[in-house]
C-alpha positions as CSV (number, residue, x, y, z in Angstrom):
1,M,95.6,-153.5,-66.4
2,L,98.9,-151.7,-65.8
3,R,100.0,-155.5,-67.0
4,S,98.3,-154.9,-70.4
5,I,99.5,-151.4,-70.9
6,Y,103.3,-152.4,-70.4
7,L,102.7,-155.7,-72.9
8,R,101.1,-153.1,-75.6
9,R,104.3,-150.6,-74.9
10,F,106.7,-153.7,-75.3
11,N,105.5,-155.1,-78.4
12,G,105.6,-151.9,-79.9
13,M,109.1,-151.5,-79.0
14,M,109.8,-154.7,-80.5
15,H,108.3,-153.8,-83.7
16,L,110.3,-151.2,-83.8
17,L,113.6,-152.8,-83.0
18,C,113.3,-155.8,-85.0
19,N,112.5,-153.6,-88.3
20,E,115.2,-150.8,-87.8
21,P,118.3,-152.6,-90.6
22,R,121.3,-151.6,-88.0
23,L,119.3,-153.8,-84.8
24,V,118.2,-156.5,-87.4
25,Y,121.3,-158.7,-85.9
26,G,120.3,-160.2,-82.8
27,C,116.5,-159.0,-82.4
28,G,115.9,-162.6,-80.2
29,N,118.7,-161.4,-77.6
30,M,117.1,-157.7,-77.7
31,R,113.8,-159.5,-76.9
32,F,115.0,-161.2,-74.5
33,V,116.5,-158.3,-72.6
34,L,113.3,-156.2,-72.9
35,L,111.3,-158.7,-71.9
36,S,113.8,-159.1,-68.6
37,L,113.0,-155.5,-68.1
38,L,109.6,-155.6,-68.4
39,L,109.1,-157.9,-65.8
40,S,111.1,-156.5,-63.6
41,I,108.8,-153.5,-63.9
42,I,105.9,-155.6,-63.6
43,T,107.2,-157.4,-60.7
44,G,109.6,-155.0,-58.8
45,C,111.9,-157.6,-59.2
46,V,115.5,-157.6,-61.0
47,A,115.5,-160.2,-63.9
48,P,118.9,-162.2,-63.8
49,A,121.3,-161.4,-66.6
50,P,121.0,-163.7,-69.8
51,Q,122.8,-166.6,-69.5
52,A,125.1,-168.5,-72.0
53,V,123.4,-170.7,-74.6
54,P,124.0,-174.4,-73.9
55,L,125.5,-176.2,-77.1
56,P,122.8,-179.1,-78.1
57,P,123.6,-182.9,-78.3
58,S,123.7,-182.9,-82.2
59,V,122.8,-180.5,-85.2
60,G,120.9,-181.5,-88.2
61,A,120.9,-180.4,-91.5
62,S,118.2,-177.5,-90.9
63,G,116.9,-175.4,-87.9
64,S,120.8,-174.5,-86.9
65,P,122.8,-171.2,-88.0
66,Q,124.5,-171.9,-91.4
67,I,127.4,-170.2,-92.1
68,I,129.1,-169.8,-95.9
69,N,132.9,-169.3,-95.8
70,V,134.8,-168.1,-98.9
71,S,137.9,-166.9,-100.3
72,A,139.5,-165.2,-103.2
73,Y,138.3,-168.9,-105.2
74,D,134.8,-168.1,-104.8
75,P,132.2,-167.8,-106.3
76,K,133.0,-171.5,-108.1
77,E,131.9,-172.0,-111.4
78,R,128.1,-172.7,-112.5
79,Q,126.9,-176.2,-112.4
80,R,123.1,-175.9,-112.5
81,S,119.7,-173.6,-112.7
82,G,119.5,-171.7,-109.7
83,A,120.8,-168.5,-107.9
84,S,123.9,-167.1,-108.0
85,Y,125.6,-164.7,-106.0
86,S,129.6,-162.8,-106.2
87,E,131.5,-161.1,-103.9
88,H,129.4,-157.5,-104.4
89,D,126.1,-159.3,-103.8
90,V,125.8,-162.3,-101.3
91,S,121.7,-161.9,-101.1
92,A,121.2,-165.3,-102.6
93,L,123.0,-166.8,-99.6
94,R,120.9,-165.1,-97.1
95,A,117.9,-166.1,-98.9
96,N,119.1,-169.6,-98.9
97,G,119.4,-169.3,-94.8
98,A,122.6,-168.1,-94.3
99,S,123.0,-166.2,-90.8
100,A,127.0,-165.4,-91.3
101,L,129.9,-165.0,-93.8
102,I,133.5,-165.3,-93.1
103,A,135.9,-164.6,-95.8
104,R,139.6,-165.4,-96.0
105,A,141.6,-162.3,-95.3
106,G,144.6,-164.3,-96.1
107,K,147.5,-167.0,-96.2
108,G,151.1,-167.4,-95.9
109,G,151.7,-163.7,-95.8
110,N,149.8,-162.8,-98.9
111,L,146.2,-161.0,-98.7
112,D,143.4,-161.8,-100.3
113,E,141.8,-159.1,-102.6
114,K,138.0,-160.3,-102.4
115,C,137.9,-160.2,-98.8
116,A,136.8,-156.2,-98.2
117,A,134.0,-156.7,-101.1
118,F,132.7,-160.0,-99.9
119,L,132.3,-158.6,-96.2
120,A,130.8,-155.6,-97.5
121,A,127.9,-157.3,-99.5
122,A,127.8,-159.8,-96.5
123,D,127.0,-157.0,-94.1
124,R,124.7,-155.0,-96.7
125,A,122.3,-158.3,-96.9
126,G,122.1,-159.0,-92.9
127,L,124.6,-161.8,-92.5
128,L,127.2,-161.6,-89.7
129,P,130.8,-161.0,-91.0
130,G,133.8,-162.9,-90.0
131,V,137.5,-163.1,-91.2
132,Y,139.8,-166.3,-91.4
133,Y,143.7,-166.3,-91.9
134,R,145.4,-169.5,-93.2
135,V,148.2,-169.9,-90.8
136,Q,151.5,-171.6,-93.0
137,R,154.9,-172.8,-91.6
138,H,156.9,-170.9,-93.9
139,V,156.4,-167.4,-92.5
140,D,156.6,-166.8,-89.0
141,A,153.3,-167.1,-86.9
142,V,153.6,-163.6,-85.4
143,K,154.4,-162.0,-88.5
144,Q,151.0,-163.6,-90.1
145,A,149.0,-162.6,-86.8
146,D,150.2,-159.0,-87.5
147,Q,149.3,-159.0,-91.1
148,F,145.9,-160.6,-90.5
149,V,145.2,-157.8,-87.5
150,N,146.5,-154.8,-89.7
151,R,143.7,-156.0,-92.5
152,V,140.9,-156.2,-90.0
153,A,141.5,-153.0,-88.3
154,A,141.6,-151.4,-92.1
155,L,138.5,-153.8,-92.9
156,A,136.7,-152.4,-89.4
157,R,137.6,-148.4,-90.3
158,S,136.3,-148.7,-94.0
159,R,132.5,-148.2,-93.6
160,A,129.9,-148.0,-91.1
161,W,128.5,-151.4,-90.4
162,N,125.6,-152.6,-89.5
163,A,126.9,-155.9,-87.5
164,P,128.0,-155.8,-84.2
165,A,131.3,-157.2,-84.7
166,I,133.9,-159.1,-87.1
167,L,134.5,-162.7,-86.3
168,L,138.0,-163.5,-86.1
169,C,139.5,-167.5,-87.0
170,G,142.8,-168.8,-87.3
171,D,142.9,-171.6,-89.8
172,F,146.0,-173.8,-88.9
173,D,147.7,-176.3,-91.5
174,G,148.3,-179.5,-90.4
175,D,151.8,-179.7,-90.3
176,L,151.9,-176.3,-87.8
177,S,154.0,-177.0,-84.4
178,L,151.7,-176.3,-81.2
179,S,154.2,-173.0,-80.6
180,A,153.4,-171.6,-83.9
181,I,149.3,-172.0,-83.1
182,L,149.9,-170.9,-79.6
183,R,151.9,-168.0,-81.1
184,F,149.6,-167.0,-83.4
185,S,146.6,-166.9,-81.1
186,D,148.4,-165.0,-78.4
187,R,149.6,-162.2,-80.5
188,V,145.8,-161.6,-81.8
189,K,144.7,-161.5,-78.8
190,Q,147.2,-159.2,-77.3
191,R,146.6,-156.6,-80.2
192,T,142.9,-157.0,-80.2
193,G,141.5,-158.6,-77.1
194,V,139.9,-161.4,-79.0
195,V,140.5,-165.1,-78.4
196,P,140.2,-166.0,-82.5
197,V,138.5,-169.6,-83.3
198,A,141.0,-172.4,-84.2
199,Y,140.3,-174.2,-87.3
200,L,141.8,-177.4,-87.7
201,E,141.5,-180.0,-90.6
202,N,141.3,-183.5,-90.4
203,S,144.8,-184.1,-89.6
204,T,146.9,-186.8,-88.3
205,A,150.1,-184.9,-87.5
206,L,148.0,-182.3,-85.3
207,K,146.0,-185.2,-83.6
208,L,149.3,-186.8,-82.7
209,A,151.0,-183.5,-81.3
210,M,147.5,-182.0,-79.5
211,S,146.4,-185.4,-77.9
212,G,149.7,-186.0,-76.4
213,A,150.5,-182.7,-75.3
214,D,151.0,-181.7,-71.6
215,A,147.4,-180.1,-69.4
216,G,148.9,-176.7,-69.7
217,T,149.3,-176.3,-73.4
218,K,146.1,-178.2,-73.8
219,A,144.3,-175.5,-71.0
220,R,145.7,-172.5,-73.8
221,L,144.4,-174.6,-76.9
222,R,141.1,-175.0,-75.6
223,E,141.0,-170.9,-75.0
224,M,140.0,-170.9,-78.7
225,P,136.6,-172.3,-79.7
226,Y,137.1,-175.6,-81.9
227,W,136.1,-175.3,-85.8
228,L,136.4,-178.7,-87.1
229,A,136.2,-179.7,-90.9
230,L,134.7,-183.0,-91.7
231,Y,133.0,-183.7,-95.0
232,A,132.9,-187.6,-95.1
233,H,132.0,-189.8,-91.9
234,D,134.7,-192.5,-93.5
235,S,137.2,-190.0,-94.2
236,G,140.5,-189.3,-92.4
237,G,141.1,-192.6,-91.6
238,G,144.9,-194.3,-91.4
239,S,147.4,-196.1,-90.0
240,I,147.5,-194.5,-86.7
241,F,143.7,-193.2,-86.5
242,P,140.4,-194.8,-87.5
243,P,137.8,-192.6,-89.7
244,P,136.4,-190.5,-87.0
245,G,133.0,-191.2,-88.4
246,V,131.0,-187.7,-86.7
247,P,132.3,-184.6,-85.5
248,R,132.4,-186.1,-81.7
249,G,134.9,-188.6,-82.8
250,L,136.9,-185.8,-84.3
251,V,136.6,-184.1,-81.0
252,G,137.7,-187.1,-79.4
253,Q,141.1,-187.9,-81.5
254,Y,142.5,-184.3,-80.7
255,R,141.7,-185.0,-76.9
256,V,141.6,-181.2,-75.9
257,W,138.0,-180.0,-76.2
258,S,135.3,-181.3,-74.7
259,N,132.8,-180.4,-77.8
260,W,133.3,-178.1,-81.2
261,T,131.5,-175.0,-81.6
262,M,131.4,-174.7,-85.8
263,W,131.9,-177.8,-88.1
264,Q,132.8,-177.4,-91.8
265,Y,130.7,-180.1,-93.0
266,G,130.6,-178.8,-96.8
267,G,133.8,-178.1,-98.7
268,V,135.0,-178.5,-102.6
269,E,138.0,-179.9,-104.2
270,W,139.0,-178.8,-107.9
271,Q,138.8,-182.2,-109.5
272,G,139.1,-182.9,-113.3
273,G,139.0,-179.4,-114.0
274,R,135.7,-179.1,-112.1
275,S,134.7,-177.8,-108.1
276,R,133.8,-180.9,-106.8
277,P,131.6,-181.0,-103.5
278,K,132.2,-182.9,-100.7
279,V,129.5,-182.9,-98.2
280,Y,128.8,-184.7,-94.8
281,N,125.6,-186.9,-95.3
282,H,125.3,-189.8,-93.2
283,G,123.6,-191.4,-90.3
284,R,121.7,-188.3,-88.2
285,Y,123.7,-185.8,-89.8
286,R,122.1,-185.2,-93.4
287,F,123.2,-182.4,-95.5
288,P,122.4,-181.7,-99.4
289,T,125.1,-181.7,-101.8
290,Y,124.1,-177.8,-102.7
291,F,123.1,-175.3,-100.5
292,G,119.3,-174.5,-101.0
293,N,118.8,-173.4,-104.4
294,L,122.1,-172.3,-105.5
295,D,123.8,-173.1,-108.9
296,R,127.0,-173.6,-107.7
297,P,128.7,-175.3,-104.8
298,V,129.8,-173.5,-101.7
299,E,132.3,-174.0,-98.7
300,R,129.8,-174.0,-95.4
301,S,129.6,-174.8,-91.6
302,V,127.0,-175.3,-89.2
303,F,127.0,-173.3,-85.8
304,N,126.3,-175.8,-82.6
305,G,123.9,-173.7,-80.9
306,S,120.9,-171.3,-81.5
307,H,120.5,-168.0,-83.5
308,S,121.0,-166.2,-80.5
309,G,123.9,-167.9,-79.0
310,L,125.5,-167.2,-82.7
311,F,125.1,-164.0,-82.3
312,A,126.6,-163.9,-78.7
313,F,129.3,-166.0,-79.9
314,W,130.5,-163.3,-82.8
315,Q,130.7,-160.9,-80.6
316,Q,132.8,-162.5,-78.1
317,H,135.0,-163.9,-80.5
318,G,134.9,-161.0,-82.8
319,L,136.7,-157.6,-83.3
320,R,133.5,-154.8,-82.2
321,L,132.7,-152.8,-84.9
322,R,130.2,-150.4,-83.0
């Protein structure tokens, strides 16, 4: 009887929490915590703290958290009938299954003018918000990190957020030195307490530099979760490295990380006056050319874990908002 009463109370609490807009993020995590507390009350034991969600060995085209990344170039031009979106309304992204949106905050010393609007729209739609900064070699890495952090701090103060945190990411150009990458990351961590995510293109120069780095440098790089870019199984080959084929193959060519955390499987390039989608679709990884019923291409990624794992990851590598 006592157990039945507690279960009824627990279900009532979960109905309230999961339908409260400011608690819609991470409802799975909250359910786990409350269930643990309930079991502790019933059994008289203290439930163990929830553990980190392990990364699965593979990710398919559905079932894993989908992340849209945008910049001032978005939205791209309309190419077919279907749903649309803008920097002020991204509800169509949410409706098609996206869990998060990462907007470009700046690039090589210049700020992105659509970033704030995209993030506010994402927060209204229930998407986890994130930002990335494209680090380039012609501007000092620390100066770019300071511009990035200042922008994120201003964004954090700009509104009452529903989301718990803004994910921080560094998008490192393929011709950067390892010292520039580490100086950017160290500066962001120094000012925010957050280790940013490292986004790397399929770069021969960075593969050579990272694979040949000393153990100490690799350990410092490995503190940043790896966000890889691979749009086709046969891309990225050359005289030194063959095409990596699958995400694991690209991880192996860098010889730093044991696994990837996010994978940008869908990119967009400008070709012949048109935005051309480049989307991985081979072997066990089958992704459609367009995202759901959207009427235009988008750059998109997938998280290597569960939805509750994504929520925890966002808080670990993001600037807290509340």
